[in-house]
C-alpha positions in Angstrom: 58.4 117.1 106.1 61.8 116.8 106.2 64.3 119.4 105.4 68.3 119.6 104.9 70.3 123.0 105.1 72.4 123.6 102.6 75.3 122.5 103.6 74.2 119.4 104.9 73.1 118.4 101.4 76.7 120.0 100.0 78.2 117.8 102.7 76.3 114.7 101.1 77.1 115.4 97.5 80.5 116.2 97.8 80.4 113.0 99.8 79.8 110.5 97.3 81.9 112.5 94.3 84.5 111.1 96.5 83.4 107.7 97.5 82.8 107.7 93.3 86.0 109.0 93.5 87.7 106.3 95.4 85.9 103.3 94.2 87.0 104.2 90.5 90.9 104.5 91.8 90.6 100.7 93.2 88.8 99.5 90.0 91.4 101.4 88.2 94.5 99.4 91.1 93.1 95.7 90.4 93.1 96.7 85.9 96.2 97.8 86.0 97.1 94.9 88.5 95.4 92.5 86.7 96.3 93.4 82.8 100.7 93.5 84.3 99.6 90.1 86.0 98.5 88.6 82.1 101.3 90.4 80.3 103.9 88.6 82.9 102.7 85.5 82.4 102.2 85.4 79.0 106.3 84.6 79.0 106.2 82.2 81.8 104.4 80.0 78.8 107.3 79.2 77.1 108.7 75.2 77.8 110.6 75.8 80.7 113.7 73.1 80.7 113.7 70.7 83.8 115.3 72.2 87.1 117.9 69.9 88.8 114.7 71.3 91.8 112.0 69.8 89.6 109.1 67.5 91.9 108.9 65.7 89.1 111.8 63.6 88.3 113.2 62.6 92.1 112.5 58.8 92.5 110.3 57.8 94.8 
């Protein structure tokens, strides 16, 4: 039968908790970035005036 010492169990529990903490942090960063992109995207929905750099206005 497999047995583990108390130290090994403590290290395993600490590793699991640290992994969960890192995953939660990364998910939080992704959510924050998505919210910022959506907020910036809603500002871009206003009608734009054509620029001189607009490729659709140049005759071909």
